[in-house]
N, C-alpha and C positions, 0 to 999 in steps of 0.2 A: 516831146514824147515824154521825158522823164518827168518833165510836171506834172503831166494828166495821171502818171502812174503813181506817183508821189501823193498826189489828192485821192487817190483810190484808196492808197493804204491808209493814210489818215482817217478817211471816213469809216473805214472797216474796222479799224483799232478803236475809235471814238465808239461804235456800235458794241465791240467787242466788250468794251470797259465797263459800258452801262447795261450791259444784260443782265449782270447779277442784280441789279437795283429793281429791274422789270420783273426778275423771277421770285424774288423775295418782298417784294411791296407789302405794305399793308391792304389790307380789305377794306375797300369804301361801304360805310355803314349810312343807310340812309334813316334818318330820324321819322317816326310815323308822325302822321298830321296830329293826331290828338297823342299828347303823352300817356304813358301807360300807368304812370303813378299818381295815386290821389293827391299827393302833396307837392305836384309839379307847380312850378312857378314862386314858390315861397320864397322869402327873403330871410336869410340868416342874419343874426346880430352876433358880431364878434366882439367878445369881452376879454380884456386885458387881466389875466389872474396873476402874472408873476413875470418879474423882469430882472433880467441880469445887467447890471451896467458897471461901468469902471469912470463914473463921473466924478466921484469923491477922490479916485487916483490911489485908493486902498489896495485894488485887486484888478487884474485884466485878464482875459484870455488870449493868446496869440493865435492857437490853431486849435480849437475845442473839436474833439470827435469823440464817438463811440458814447454817445449819449444812451444811458441805460436810468429805466425808472423802476423803483423796487417796488416790493408790494406794500410797502408801509409810504408809498408814494416819495421816498428820497431820491433824489435825482444824482446820479453821478455821471462823470466825464472823465476825458482825459485831455490832457492838453501838453 
């Protein structure tokens, strides 16, 4: 008898814990059969312009953060 009641309590508790996820989940968006953009399906080429490295052993970043780019394209970050 106690085992059946415990199972019911566990089921209700599990449903109660999952309730917020069902209430605040994302809306499913269906993609149209034909893309809306005329540029759909294009392939972009990635080009490396700049690389920060510590291969020479002269400098390195342990925990870079706070990246900012100034109007003159200077790059600032904190470490």
